[in-house]
C-alpha positions as CSV (number, residue, x, y, z in Angstrom):
1,X,-31.4,5.4,5.8
2,X,-28.5,3.2,6.9
3,X,-25.1,3.6,5.1
4,X,-22.4,0.9,5.4
5,X,-18.8,2.2,5.2
6,X,-16.2,-0.5,4.7
7,X,-13.0,0.4,6.5
8,X,-10.2,-2.2,6.7
9,X,-9.3,-5.8,6.2
10,X,-8.9,-7.3,9.7
11,X,-5.7,-9.3,8.8
12,X,-4.2,-6.9,6.4
13,X,-3.6,-7.4,2.6
14,X,-1.1,-10.3,3.1
15,X,-3.4,-12.1,5.6
16,X,-6.4,-11.7,3.3
17,X,-4.5,-13.1,0.3
18,X,-3.3,-16.0,2.4
19,X,-6.8,-16.6,3.7
20,X,-8.4,-16.7,0.3
21,X,-5.6,-19.0,-0.9
22,X,-6.3,-21.4,2.0
23,X,-10.0,-21.2,1.3
24,X,-9.6,-22.1,-2.3
25,X,-7.2,-25.0,-1.4
26,X,-9.9,-26.2,1.1
27,X,-12.5,-26.1,-1.7
28,X,-10.3,-28.6,-3.7
29,X,-9.3,-30.7,-0.7
30,X,-12.9,-31.2,0.4
31,X,-13.2,-33.7,-2.4
32,X,-10.4,-35.8,-1.0
33,X,-10.4,-35.4,2.8
34,X,-12.4,-34.1,5.6
35,X,-9.5,-31.7,6.5
36,X,-10.6,-29.6,3.5
37,X,-13.5,-28.4,5.6
38,X,-11.2,-27.1,8.3
39,X,-9.2,-25.3,5.6
40,X,-12.3,-23.8,4.2
41,X,-13.4,-22.5,7.7
42,X,-10.0,-21.0,8.6
43,X,-9.5,-19.5,5.1
44,X,-12.9,-17.9,5.1
45,X,-12.3,-16.4,8.5
46,X,-8.9,-15.0,7.7
47,X,-9.7,-14.1,4.1
48,X,-13.1,-12.4,4.4
49,X,-13.2,-10.8,7.8
50,X,-13.2,-7.0,7.7
51,X,-14.3,-3.9,9.8
52,X,-17.0,-1.5,8.8
53,X,-19.1,1.3,10.2
54,X,-22.9,1.6,9.9
55,X,-24.4,5.1,10.0
56,X,-28.1,5.4,10.6
57,X,-29.1,8.9,9.7
58,X,-32.8,8.5,10.6
59,X,-32.2,7.5,14.2
60,X,-28.8,9.3,14.6
61,X,-26.8,6.4,15.7
62,X,-23.5,4.7,14.6
63,X,-22.3,1.1,14.8
64,X,-18.7,0.0,14.4
65,X,-18.6,-3.7,13.6
66,X,-16.3,-6.5,12.8
67,X,-17.8,-8.6,10.1
68,X,-16.7,-12.2,10.7
69,X,-16.5,-14.3,7.6
70,X,-17.7,-11.2,5.7
71,X,-21.3,-11.4,6.8
72,X,-21.7,-11.9,10.6
73,X,-21.7,-8.4,12.2
74,X,-20.3,-8.1,15.7
75,X,-20.7,-4.6,17.3
76,X,-23.2,-2.4,19.1
77,X,-25.0,0.8,18.2
78,X,-24.4,4.0,20.1
79,X,-26.4,7.2,19.8
80,X,-25.0,10.4,18.5
81,X,-25.3,13.2,20.9
82,X,-25.5,16.9,20.0
83,X,-22.3,17.8,21.9
84,X,-20.2,15.4,19.6
85,X,-18.4,16.6,16.5
86,X,-16.9,15.2,13.3
87,X,-13.4,15.7,12.1
88,X,-10.9,14.4,9.6
89,X,-7.8,12.5,10.7
90,X,-4.9,11.4,8.6
91,X,-4.2,7.7,8.8
92,X,-0.8,6.1,8.0
93,X,-0.8,2.3,8.3
94,X,1.9,0.0,7.3
95,X,1.3,-3.8,7.0
96,X,4.5,-5.9,7.4
97,X,5.0,-9.5,6.5
98,X,8.1,-11.6,6.6
99,X,9.1,-14.2,4.0
100,X,10.9,-17.5,4.7
101,X,14.1,-15.9,3.6
102,X,13.7,-13.2,6.3
103,X,12.8,-10.5,3.7
104,X,10.3,-7.9,4.8
105,X,7.3,-6.8,2.7
106,X,5.9,-3.5,3.8
107,X,2.6,-2.3,2.4
108,X,1.9,1.3,3.3
109,X,-1.7,2.6,3.3
110,X,-2.3,6.3,3.6
111,X,-5.8,7.7,3.7
112,X,-8.0,10.1,5.6
113,X,-10.6,9.0,8.1
114,X,-13.8,10.9,9.0
115,X,-14.0,10.4,12.7
116,X,-16.5,11.2,15.4
117,X,-15.2,12.9,18.5
118,X,-16.8,13.3,21.9
119,X,-17.3,16.7,23.7
120,X,-13.7,16.6,25.0
121,X,-12.1,16.1,21.6
122,X,-11.4,12.4,22.2
123,X,-11.7,10.2,19.1
124,X,-14.5,7.7,19.4
125,X,-15.0,5.9,16.1
126,X,-13.8,6.2,12.5
127,X,-16.8,6.6,10.3
128,X,-15.5,6.6,6.7
129,X,-12.3,6.1,4.8
130,X,-11.4,8.5,2.0
131,X,-8.5,8.7,-0.4
132,X,-7.9,12.5,-0.5
133,X,-8.3,15.3,2.0
134,X,-10.7,17.3,-0.3
135,X,-13.1,14.4,-0.6
136,X,-12.9,13.8,3.1
137,X,-13.7,17.5,3.9
138,X,-16.7,17.4,1.6
139,X,-18.0,14.2,3.0
140,X,-17.4,15.5,6.6
141,X,-19.6,18.5,5.9
142,X,-22.4,16.3,4.5
143,X,-22.3,13.9,7.5
144,X,-22.2,16.8,10.0
145,X,-25.3,18.3,8.4
146,X,-27.2,15.0,8.3
147,X,-26.3,14.1,11.9
148,X,-26.6,17.7,13.2
149,X,-23.0,17.9,14.6
150,X,-20.3,20.5,14.6
151,X,-17.0,20.3,12.7
152,X,-13.5,20.0,14.0
């Protein structure tokens, strides 16, 4: 059983909105000019690219991937070893954009990431993103049981 956990938008919320707008503008421009095709390509890349993690419970392996254009997965599988462990880490991300009037727009994103750690306690890959600590702890226990790993 392979589970896909979507993590983040690669270009942030502002870049994603701009990419979708460029994509839609390219869809209209394609009827008038060949440059609409270039706008569609750039807009689809910026607007739909995101990161995710695939967890294969049957073969005990994990794949962190960048999904270009939303469907082309780039990444490689690595096997989960018994000396690894799973923990919860708080994530505070702030996306910042500047307007033409030099005003800043800060978008804060606070969540909890279920992360796999190596035997030395070094973070390897975030596996799943959760909104609250309680949900993250419950999901951490389920994943640790399924993969046969210890908890941090």
